[in-house]
N, C-alpha and C positions, 0 to 999 in steps of 0.2 A: 325746240326740244332740246331733250336729254338724247343724245344717238349713243353714249353710253351704256345707260340703263336701256336703253330701246332693245339694243342687242344683244347686252346679255340675259334680258327676258326673253331673246328669241332662242338664243343659244341653251338655256334652261327647258326653254321649250323640246326644244331639239331633240335634247338628250335625253327629257322624261320618255318622250315618243317609241323613243332606237330600247328602252331599258324596259316598257310597260308591254308585258308579255301576259296571257290568258294564261291559267297555272295548265291547259293541258299543251301548251306552248312549252315548258319550262322542259330545260336539258339535263339529260342526266348521264353519267357515266355508269359505261358496261366494261366487262372486263374483254369481252370480245365480241362482234358484229355477230348478228343472228346469222344463222345458216340455212335454217329450213324452210325460207321463203325460196317461191320461183320467180324470174320473173317472166315475165310472158311478149317482151321484146327484144332482147336479147339472148342470144345462148351461153346456157351457164354449163357447170357440170352434171351431165348423167349418173344415173345409177351406173355398179357400184362406188364410185365417186363422191367423197364427201363435196358437200354443199361449199360453193364459194361465198365469203361475204359478200366482197364488193366486186363486179363484175365490167370487166373490161369495153371500151366503148371499139365498136367500129370505127375502122379512119374513116370513114365514110361520113361519119358522124359524126363528126372532129372537123373544125373552120377555124384555122388559127389564127391572132388577132393580133397587132399593137405591139409589146416588148416581145412577145415567145414565137411571132412568125418573124421578125427582124432575126431573133434568135437564129429559128430554123434558117433564113433567108442566109447567114453570115455561114452556118459549115455549112450549106447547098453549095455555094461558092469558095468557102476554104478547105480545108486539109477535107474532109469526108467527100468533097465533089471533087477531087484530083486528086484521092490515095491511088486511081488504080493506074495514075502516069506513072508513080514511082515506084510502088509495092512489087518485091519480087511476085508475092502470094498472087495477087493479083493480073497477073500477066496471062493472056489465052491463050494460049499457045502450049497445047499437048498439059491443058489444066486438068484434073483427074473430076473437077465438079462441071464442066462442060461435056464432057465424054458421056455419051446413054450407056457406055461399058464400066464406066467407072474408074479408067485406066488412066494413068497420066501420072504427073504432078501434082505437089500444094496442093492436096489433098484433103487436110484434115479440118481445123475451126476457125482457120482466118477471113476466110470465104465470106462466110457465114455470120460471122461478130459484125463485119464492117455489113454485108448486107443487108443486115437486119435494121438499122440506123438510116445508111445510106436509101433503104429501098421506101422505107416508114416519111422520111423526110417529103422524097419526090411526093410521095402521094400526096401529104399533107399539103404541099406548096404549086399541086398539079403542074410540076417541073416535066412535063412530057422529051425531053432528051434525057433527063435523067430514071424517067419512070423505063423509056426503052432501054435502057442498060439494065438495069437490075431487074427488065424479065430477060433477059438474053440470059441472066445464072438462072432466074428461079424454073422458068421453061426447060432448063436442060438437066435441072435435078430434078422435075418431073418425067422428062424422060427417059429418065435411067433407072426407072422403076422396074425392076422385077416381078416375076408369075409371086411370088411369095408375100410381095409388100415393102422386100426391102430396097434402098435407093441411093443412090449418091456413089464416092469413094468407094472402092476397095478393094481386098489385098494387099500382102506385106508394101507393095510399091507407092502407094497411095495414101494411106494411112497411118496415122502412127500406133501401133499395137501398145496402150496402154491399159487392156485387157486380157483378161486370161482368154478371152474366145478368140475366135478368129477375126471380128472386125471391134475394130474401137468405135464405137455408138454415137460419142459425144458430140461430134461435128455433124451428125444426121437431126439429133436435137436438137439444134442448133436453129438448123434451115428449118425445121418442121414450123420452128417461129415466122419467119422467115413465108415462110406458105401460109400459115395462118392470118400473116396482117395481108396477105397479097388477095387469099378468098374473103375477107371480110369486108373488100371493094366490093365486092358483087359480081354475079359474071359477068354484064356485059362489059365490068373493066378489068374483071379480070383474068378474062378467058371461061370457052369451054371446057377447055383442056384438063381443067385443075380439078373440077366436079369426080368425073369418074374416078380420078388416081387418088385422091384423099376419101372417097369411099369406099374402091377396093382397099385400101390399108387398115382401115378401119372395119369392114366389117371381118378381116381376118383377123381382127383382134390383136392380143399381146402374142399369137403363136411365132409370128416372125422373129419377134426380140427375145423368146425363150428359144427359137433355134439356133439364135446366133450368137449368144452368149453362151450355148452347149455345146458349139461348136471348141 
C-alpha cells in the first residue's frame, strides 16, 4: 500500500470538508456589529443607552482551562497576588477605601485598578483566600454609600482633585467595575448586601453624578 498517497488523499478530503460551506453559512464583512438585537440570557444596555454590539459574559459563566488557566494561576501566585504585601496604596490602616465615611489616605485609583484584576482572577480560579481579600475592599466600598448614592473616598484629604467639582469621580468609576464583577457572580456568591446598594444608586439615576460635578 502506498501510504503517502493514502495520507495525501485523507489530507485533501479533510481540507475540502473544512472549507465546504453552504451559501447561507458564508462569512461576510461589516463595518461594525449590529446593535439592534437584545439578549434574553445576559444583561445589556437599556434605553436611553446605545445598544452594545458585544456582550460581556458574567464571571459565573466562564471556566478557564489550559494555557489561560495557567496564566491566571501565575498572576494569582505572582505580582498581583502579593501586591498587598508591598504596596503603600494597599495598606489597610487609615485607608480611605475601607472607611465607611470615606475618610483617610490613599483614596484614589490605585486600589480599584488592582482590585479589578485581583478580584476577577480570584473568582475565576475559585481561590477562596483571595476572594475573601477582595470582599474586604468591595464590601467596604458598598458600606460607604451615602443617601444620595455617592460612595467611596471623598474630601480633599482622601482623593486627588483633578476635576473642578468637589470630588474626583474617576476612582469611583473604576470601583464600579469591581462591583459589576462581584454582582455578576450572583446573589449567593456575592452576598445580599450588594443588590440594594446598586439598586439604590441606579434608581437615583444621574442626579448624584450631576450634583457632584456641580459642587
